N, C-alpha and C positions, 0 to 999 in steps of 0.2 A: 404678325397678323396671319390668320389661317385662311388662305385663299380658297381652299376646298370648302370651308364652312360658309364664307361670305359670297363667293363666286364673283366678286367685283373688288377693285381697288381704286383709290384715287392717288394721283401722283402729280406733284407740282415741282417743276425743275426750273432753276434760275441759273443763267449763264452770265458771268461778268468777267470779261477778258479771259483770264486763265483759271477761274474758279467755277466749278459746277456744283450746285447743291440740289439734291432731290429730297423732297419731303413726301412720305407716303402716309396714307391713312390719316389725313388731317394733321400731320406733323408729329405723329407718334413714332415714326421711324424717319431717320435722317441719314443721308450719305453725302459726304463732302469730298471732293477730289480737286486737285490742281492739275491742269493739263496745259500743254504748250503746243497747240495746233500750228501747222505751217502757215495757214492762210488767215490767221487771226486779225491781221491789219488790213486785209484785202476784202473786197465785197464778195468774193467767191466762197466764203465760209458757209457751211450748211449744218443743220441739226437733223439727225435721223432718229426715228423710232424703230427699234428692232426687238425681237424676242429670241432669247437663247434657250428657251425651254422646249419641251417635247410636245406641248399642247398648243392648239390654236388660240390666239388672243385677239379679241375684238376691241378696237379703240373706238369708243362711242363718241368721244369729243376730244378735239385737239385744237388748242388756240395758241397763238404766238403774238408777241408784241415787241416792238423795238423801243428800248428805253432811251430817254433823252440823256445827254451828258449832264452830270451834276454841276450845279453852279455853286462855287465856293465864294463866300463874301468876305 
């Protein structure tokens, strides 16, 4: 996706224990990673939004939800 052309992006990120999946531009781009944070089993875990680029980025909307534990029948 050409950010210079569109000037905006969408990003949906899902965190599930040790797996992080990010879907950009409505799912056209996907990045999946496995991570092992120290505090995954404690309530002190946090998610951060940051920019490693050289330009300012404005986050116009940020939402987060806690997911319930899956029920296996």
